[in-house]
N, C-alpha and C positions, 0 to 999 in steps of 0.2 A: 793410449789406452783410455777407455771410458768406463766409469763405474756407475752403476745404477743401484740405488739402495731402496729397499722396501722394508718398512717396519710395520708389524701388526700391533696395534695398540690393544692392550688388555681390557681396559674399561669401556672404551667407546666402540670396540669391534670395527675400527676403521683401518684402512691402509693409508699410510702416508708415504709418499714417494719423493725422492729427490735424486738428482743426478749431478755429477761433477766430474771434471777432468783430473785424472791423477798425474798425467804427464806434465801438467802445469805446476805441480808441486803443492797446490793449495787444496786441501780437502778437509771439510769440517762436517760433523754430524751434530744435529741438534740433540741435546740431552732432554728427553721427554719423560713422562711418567712411565711406570712399569712396562717395559717392553718385554714381550714374551719370545719373539723371534726376530732375527735380523737376517735378511737375505741380500747378498751381494751378487750382482750379475756383472761380470767383467768381460768386456769385449776387447780382445787382443788385436793389434794391428795385423793385417794379413802378411803371411810369410812369402818369400819369393817363389816357393814351390806351389803355392795355392793362393788364389785370389779371393777365396771365401774367408771372411773373418771368423776367428775361433771364439766361441762363447763359453765361458766358464762360470758356473753358478756355485757360490759358496753359501751355505746356510748355517747360521749359528743359533743355538738355543741359549737364551739368556735367563738365568735363574734369578728370580726376585727373592731376596731375603729380607723379611720385614724387620729383623733385628737391627739392620744397619742402613744408613743413608749416606750417600756420598755427596759432598759439596766441594767441588774443586778437588784438591788432593786430600782433604780432610774427611774422616769417616766418623759418623755420629751414631751413638747408641744410647738407650736409656736402661737404667737398672733400678729395680724396686728393692729397697731394703726395709727391714723392720725398724720400728721406733727404737727398740733396744739397741740394734746395731748403729743407728744414727746417733745415739747418745754416747755409746761406749767405744765405737770404732769397730772395724771389721776387716777381714781379708776375704777375697773372693777371686775366682778365675773366670775370664771371658774367653771363649773359643773364637779366634779370629777367622776371617774368611778363608785363609789358606790352611787352617787347622791348628796353627800354633797357639799356645796358651799365653794370654796376657794377664799378669797378676795385678790386681787392684787392691790397695791397702790404704786404710784411713785410721789414724790414731786419735783424731780430733772429732768434735761434734760435726755431723754432716747435716746441713739444712736441706729441706726440700728445694729442688731446683739447682743445687750446687753442681758445679762442673769440674771434672778432673781431666786434665790434658796429658796424654801420653805421647811424648815426642817420638817420631819415626815409627809409629804404629798405624799410620793412616795408609792411604793408597799411594802407589808409585806415581810420580809426576808423569804427565803425558809427554813433556819435553825432555826430561832427564830421568831415566829409570833408576839411577843411583840415589835420587832424592825422594823422600817419602813425606807425606803430610802427617797430621796428628790424629790420634784417636781421641775423640771428645766424648766422655761419659757423663751423662746427666742423671742425677739421682732423684728418685721419687721415694717418699717415705710412706710406708703403710702403717696406718694407725690401728690400734686394736679396735675390734668391733664390739667388744663387751663393755658393759658399764662398770665403772669403778665404785667400790664401796666408800663410805665416808672415811673409814680408816685409811684406805689406800690413797684417797685424795689428800688427806692430811700428811701422809708420808711423802708424797710427791711435792707438796708445798714446802715442807721442811727441807727436802733435799735440794730443790731448785732455787729456793730463796729469791723469788722474783715478785714479791708483793708490791714493790714500788713501780713496777711496769704496769701501766694501765692501757686498756684497748684504745686505739685512736684510729680515726678514719683519715685516709689520704688518697690522692690520685696515683694509682699504681701503673698507669699507662705510660 
């Protein structure tokens, strides 16, 4: 059996084709950027009653979801929370790809760029369907767009008590 794969790339409007033998047992597909459709053309070996090979075409539509990105078995997503939620803690729900709800809860201070890992909420392993990767949630913090009054600034300074921390430059790469 021979399989021929055609993928239409969304951004470059190009077709990329590759073929491989399934009977040999090794078949791999490159993971590329957002694929919109996947077309498999399978040529079956001829049967005894007919010398003409049978051609079967399977076409899949692949839906691109910008909220999630898969890397191996792990699934990544970003969540934006308010400064108030970042300081006080929060509870929220994320709808997973299959529709079930994943609860995310933080009782501590959440810094911008903090990551929360949820075990067994990622994608099923390609080798073992019983094993799942992690769902990794990265938090972004939305700061208020309004200016604070002098009184509000004084209240924040008294609440946070961080006068001894001075701005310093460092190499963050």
